[in-house]
N, C-alpha and C positions, 0 to 999 in steps of 0.2 A: 453379105445377106444373111446375118446371124439368125435371124428369126423368120426365116422363109418357111411358108406352110405353118407358120404358129398362128393361132388366135388367141387375143388378148381380150380382157374386160380391164378397163381402167374408170376408177370412180374420180369425180371431181375433174374430169377430162377437159373441159373447155377453157379453162384458164391456169395460170400459173404453172406450178411445178408439171401438174396433170397434163396440162397441154403440152409442155415441152416432153414428157414421157410418150403421149401419143404421137407426137410428130418423129421422136426418135424410134419408136418400133416400127412404124411405117416405113421410113428411110431404110429399116434393115428387114423390110419383106413382110413384116407381120401385118395381120387384118385385125382391126381394133374395133370393139365395140367400145364408145366413151359414153360416159354417165354423167349427167349433171342437171341442176333444176334451171340453168340459164338457158332459156332457148335460143336467144339470139345468137350468143357466143357459139353455143353447140352446133347452131344450122350454119354458122359461117365458117367454122373450123371443118365441117363436114363437107362443105363446099369446097375448101381448099383441099382437102385430101382426096377427094374422090371418093371411089368404092372401097378403097382399103381401109377409111375410116368412118364408121357410121355411128350416128348420135341417137342415144336414147335419152328423152328427158325422162328423168324419176326423182323422187324424194326417196335417197335411201334411208332417211329416218322412221320411214313408214315400214312395218316388220315383214310385209307382204312383197316389199319390192325385192328381195334378196331373190326369191325363186322366179319373180318376173324378167328380172336382169339377167339370169343363167339362162332362163328359157331363150330370151330374146336372142343372145350370142348363139346359142346351138341353132335356134331356129335361121338365122341370116347367115352363119358362116360354118355349121354344120358340127363343132366340136369348142371347148375350151381346153386352152393349154397354159395360161398365164393369167393370174388374178392380181390386181394391183388396185390396193386399197388405199386410197390418197385421200378421198375427200375427210373434212373435218371443220368444224366451227367451234368458235368458244367466245366467250368474253373473260376480260382480265380484270381482276379485283384482288385487294389484299385478301388474305386468308380469312380473317374475321369478319370481313364481307361479303365471302362467297357465300351465295344462296343456293339453294335447291334447285331453283331454276336454272342457275349457271351450270350446276352439276349435270342436270339432265340434258342440257344443250350441246354440253361436251361429250358425254355419253352417248347420247341419243342419235349423234352424227359421226361419232369416231370409233369408239369401242363396239356398240353393239351392231352398227352395219359392218364392221369389219369382221366379229364373230359370225354374224348369221350369214353374210358372203362366203366365208371359208367355207360353213358347213354346206350351203347349197349348191356350192363349185366342186365340191370334194369328189361326188361321183364322177365328174369329168376328168379331173385332175387326176384322179387315180388310175383313169383308162389311159391317159395321155401322159404319165410321167411327168405331171405338170410342175409349176412353180408357183409360190405365192409370194409378193412384195409388198409388205406392208410398211408403215412410216412412224419411226419413233421421232423425238424430239429433245434437243438440249435442255428444254425446259422440265422435262421430266429427268433427265439423268443428272442434270445439275440442280435441280429444284430452284427454278428461277422466281422471282419474287413477283406476286400480282398473277401468277398464271396456275394457281393450285387446279382449278377444274381441268385445265388443258393437260397439266403435267399428270394428273392422276389418270386421266384416261390413256395417255399415250403410254405410261409404264403399264397399264394395265394390258396393253395391245403387245406391247413386249412380251409380258408374260404369257398370253396365249399363245404367240408366235413360237415361243419356245417349247412349250406343250406340244403344240403341232408339229413342230419340227422332230420331236422325239417319237410321237405317235404314228405319224405319217411318212416316217422315213421307210417303212415296210414296204410302202407303196411307191417307193423313188419319187415321193412329192418334195421338194425344196422349199422351205418356208424361211423368208429372211427380211431384215429390215433396213430401211435406210433412214439415216437421221440428217437432215439436209440443212444447208444455209444456202438460200438463192434469193435472188432479186425477183420478186413477183409483184404483182399490182398490191397486194396485203401489204408487204415490207416497204414499199415505196410509200404508201400510204401513211403506214407507220413512222416511217423517218421523216415526212412531211410534217406530222403533228408533232413531232418531238426533238426540237432542234437540238443538235449536239449528239443525238444518238448513233449516227451513221458513222460518225469518228469514233465514238465508245466501242461500237461492233468491230470496226475493221481493226481498232488496236488491239483487239484479243485474238484476231485470226492472223495467224502466221504468214499466209500466203496473200493477205490484205487485200482481199477482193471477196466480192459476193458470188457466189455461183451462179452460172446461166441454167435456167430450169430444161433447156433441151441439150444443151452442149456437154454440161456437167451432171446435172442429176439424171437427165434420162439415158445418156451414155451408159451409167452404172446400172441402171434398170435393164437396159439390153443385157448388158453383162451377166447380171445377176438371173434373166430370164433365157439365156442362152446354155447351150452344152458346155461351154467355157466354164460354167460354174456350178457343174453338177454335183461337185465333192463339198460343197459349201451349203450348209444349213443352220438355221438356229442362230445365224449371227447379227449383229446390228453394225451395219457400215457408216462409219461416222464421213459423211460427203459434205465437210463444213469448213475445208480450208484449213485443218488443222487445229480449230477451235477447242475442240475436246478429244482427249487420248483415252480411250477405253483401257482399263488392265483387267 
């Protein structure tokens, strides 16, 4: 029970990687406020988890939502120890076809909510020697084609995470990132719509499999949120089966 007595906020927590993290956190003793816009999926997961995992429907693209989310976690559980900024939406297009609307969607659901929630949660995290876990992507690290808006927002998230790691170290707040490769509903849909892409992706992955949202990504998030990772900050952990090796 490495997260016993800990309280976490997880955005995008009703599906995919977010749901895997929520389940992994609850298994390790945490109480979790998970945020999503999908009410049906959120309520179903809340029923599954019981009182340890509580759902809040919120649109993180709305500026006021950050304060509301943090206040809800404190009201329901008394504090915040862990912030996981997982939610992000984007559309793919070649760079010359990337529009302002696409950039606004990616930054409005990824970078800006991450930045606002970090600021809103800071007072709680500072009191509790907390942890922030943000999400990077190989799309940004390698510059994947057709993913300009997504890659840009993800690299912006990496940049502010490194700044926060330096500035907030004095408060014993750890700020790290996970760059995952996992078989989520979105990845399954992408594979179904693009014959041959699964084989192409796995050929680039030394471990030759997709990660599991809970067993692989969720367990790494548990580690980063636990005391075991208290001497790690400002790092991007590639949880991608060896696909990308940072230097």
